[in-house]
C-alpha angles and dihedrals in degrees: 000000000000118000119243109243091232097049114103124243120219127243117177117212117191113201113194096182110077091198092062091046090054090049091052092049093048095050093045089051092050089052091045094235135118123270088244093053091048091051092048089051092049093048092046090051091050091048091052090050092050094048089057092061098074089044090058094044111143093014129086116255117241091253091054092047092053093048090051089049092051091049092047090050093048095047097040103038100025093230095309117140126226112252092199125072112256088219088057092050091050092047091050092049092049091049091049091049092049094052 
């Protein structure tokens, strides 16, 4: 018998840690949604994240780029902060290159 497109399919999730189960229930209650809906949203978010990985293959993710920039700043400038706007520096360099 063919399945109706709107009928739900079952996915059983067994949670052995009662603390995690309580956290899930609490967050779902705060959002005023069912535990099932919360779990579906969480799984969908994770799937979206994992589908981005092949798209970024060969390139650094934004998180890695930011971490590298922070390390570079710390190592190169020893925590000092620029007193000049980076936008101004870029503008000056472009103006110099055009002239």
